[in-house]
C-alpha positions as CSV (number, residue, x, y, z in Angstrom):
1,X,22.9,-22.9,41.6
2,X,22.3,-23.5,37.8
3,X,24.8,-26.2,36.2
4,X,25.6,-24.6,32.9
5,X,26.6,-27.3,30.6
6,X,28.0,-27.8,27.4
7,X,26.7,-25.4,24.7
8,X,26.8,-27.4,21.8
9,X,23.5,-28.0,21.3
10,X,22.6,-24.4,21.4
11,X,24.6,-24.1,18.5
12,X,23.3,-26.8,16.4
13,X,20.2,-25.6,17.3
14,X,20.7,-22.2,16.4
15,X,21.8,-22.9,13.0
16,X,19.1,-25.1,12.4
17,X,16.6,-22.0,12.8
18,X,19.0,-20.1,10.6
19,X,19.2,-22.5,7.8
20,X,15.5,-23.3,7.6
21,X,14.7,-19.1,7.4
22,X,17.2,-19.5,4.5
23,X,15.0,-21.9,3.1
24,X,11.9,-20.7,3.4
25,X,13.0,-17.2,2.4
26,X,15.0,-18.8,-1.0
27,X,11.1,-20.7,-1.6
28,X,9.2,-17.7,-0.9
29,X,11.2,-15.7,-3.5
30,X,11.2,-18.5,-6.2
31,X,7.2,-18.8,-6.0
32,X,6.9,-14.7,-6.5
33,X,9.4,-14.8,-9.3
34,X,7.5,-17.5,-11.1
35,X,4.4,-16.1,-9.8
36,X,4.6,-12.8,-11.8
37,X,5.7,-14.0,-15.3
38,X,2.3,-14.2,-16.5
39,X,1.0,-11.3,-14.2
40,X,1.3,-8.6,-16.5
41,X,-0.6,-10.7,-19.4
42,X,-3.6,-11.4,-16.3
43,X,-3.6,-7.5,-16.1
44,X,-4.1,-7.0,-19.4
45,X,-6.5,-9.5,-20.1
46,X,-8.8,-7.9,-16.9
47,X,-8.5,-4.2,-17.9
48,X,-9.4,-5.2,-21.6
49,X,-12.5,-7.3,-20.1
50,X,-13.5,-4.0,-18.2
51,X,-12.8,-1.5,-20.4
52,X,-13.8,-3.3,-23.9
53,X,-17.7,-3.7,-22.0
54,X,-17.9,0.2,-21.6
55,X,-17.0,0.8,-25.4
56,X,-19.5,-2.1,-26.0
57,X,-22.0,-0.4,-23.9
58,X,-21.4,2.6,-25.3
59,X,-21.7,1.1,-29.1
60,X,-25.3,0.0,-28.0
61,X,-26.6,2.6,-26.9
62,X,-24.8,5.4,-29.8
63,X,-25.2,3.0,-32.6
64,X,-21.4,3.3,-33.4
65,X,-19.0,1.1,-34.5
66,X,-16.3,3.0,-31.9
67,X,-15.0,-0.6,-30.9
68,X,-13.8,-1.6,-33.9
69,X,-12.8,1.6,-35.6
70,X,-10.5,3.0,-32.7
71,X,-10.5,1.2,-29.3
72,X,-9.7,-2.3,-30.5
73,X,-6.5,-1.0,-33.0
74,X,-5.6,1.6,-30.2
75,X,-5.5,-0.9,-27.4
76,X,-3.5,-3.6,-29.5
77,X,-0.8,-0.7,-29.3
78,X,-1.3,0.1,-26.1
79,X,0.0,-3.1,-24.7
80,X,3.3,-3.5,-27.1
81,X,4.6,-5.8,-30.2
82,X,5.3,-8.3,-27.8
83,X,1.8,-9.3,-26.8
84,X,-0.9,-10.3,-29.4
85,X,-4.5,-9.5,-28.6
86,X,-7.5,-11.5,-30.8
87,X,-10.7,-9.9,-31.4
88,X,-14.0,-11.9,-31.6
89,X,-16.9,-10.7,-32.8
90,X,-20.1,-12.6,-32.9
91,X,-23.7,-10.7,-33.4
92,X,-26.4,-13.2,-35.2
93,X,-25.0,-14.1,-38.5
94,X,-21.9,-11.4,-38.8
95,X,-19.2,-12.8,-37.0
96,X,-15.4,-11.2,-37.0
97,X,-12.0,-12.5,-35.6
98,X,-8.7,-10.3,-36.3
99,X,-6.0,-8.6,-34.3
100,X,-4.1,-6.1,-35.3
101,X,-0.1,-6.2,-36.0
102,X,1.6,-2.8,-36.1
103,X,-1.8,-0.4,-36.7
104,X,-3.1,-3.0,-39.6
105,X,-5.9,-5.0,-39.1
106,X,-5.2,-8.9,-39.6
107,X,-8.8,-10.8,-40.5
108,X,-8.5,-13.8,-39.0
109,X,-12.2,-15.7,-39.5
110,X,-10.7,-18.6,-40.9
111,X,-10.0,-19.6,-37.2
112,X,-13.5,-18.6,-36.0
113,X,-16.6,-21.4,-36.2
114,X,-19.3,-21.3,-34.3
115,X,-21.2,-24.6,-33.9
116,X,-24.2,-25.2,-32.0
117,X,-24.5,-23.0,-28.7
118,X,-20.4,-22.7,-28.8
119,X,-18.2,-19.6,-30.6
120,X,-14.7,-21.7,-31.4
121,X,-11.5,-20.1,-32.1
122,X,-8.5,-21.8,-33.3
123,X,-4.9,-20.8,-32.3
124,X,-1.9,-22.7,-31.7
125,X,-3.2,-25.9,-33.0
126,X,-5.6,-25.4,-30.0
127,X,-9.2,-24.3,-29.8
128,X,-10.7,-22.1,-27.5
129,X,-14.2,-21.9,-27.0
130,X,-16.5,-19.6,-25.9
131,X,-20.5,-19.5,-24.5
132,X,-22.5,-18.1,-27.6
133,X,-25.3,-15.9,-26.0
134,X,-28.0,-13.6,-27.7
135,X,-27.0,-10.4,-28.9
136,X,-23.6,-9.3,-29.5
137,X,-20.8,-11.5,-28.0
138,X,-17.4,-10.1,-27.9
139,X,-14.2,-12.4,-26.6
140,X,-10.4,-12.1,-26.9
141,X,-7.3,-13.4,-26.2
142,X,-4.3,-12.2,-25.0
143,X,-0.9,-13.9,-26.3
144,X,2.8,-13.5,-25.7
145,X,5.6,-15.2,-25.5
146,X,8.4,-14.9,-22.4
147,X,11.8,-17.3,-22.0
148,X,10.3,-19.7,-24.5
149,X,7.2,-20.6,-23.4
150,X,3.6,-19.6,-24.9
151,X,1.1,-18.1,-22.5
152,X,-2.9,-17.2,-23.6
153,X,-5.2,-15.3,-21.5
154,X,-9.1,-15.5,-22.8
155,X,-11.9,-13.3,-21.7
């Protein structure tokens, strides 16, 4: 015959399990919500990297300026007014840095400097450094503000 004792211990054990489950659940939700803050801009940077590579290849093969004529302007309007895309193009002595604001190209060549094997672009009192390769170099920065914080992704 099994003797049944006081069930107070079981109650506290179950209460502990429930409280630990709630804490873990809240931690998972908190981590998920903070991680998704920059997710959209990261996806834009990845997509821009893939799409721009294809357009640059097309430009090289067809000797056109499709990138500057259509792609940069269209892509800037596609991502929305709350995000800024800074385009950096260096090909030999030819250097360009610009962004589009409401369909208007804004020249930012004064923010760009080529030093040795590096391309340096100054934005928000910070210098972004890119490696200078042979041929046509294309880099970009995607920047936006959210909840008082500034996010910048480069590619």
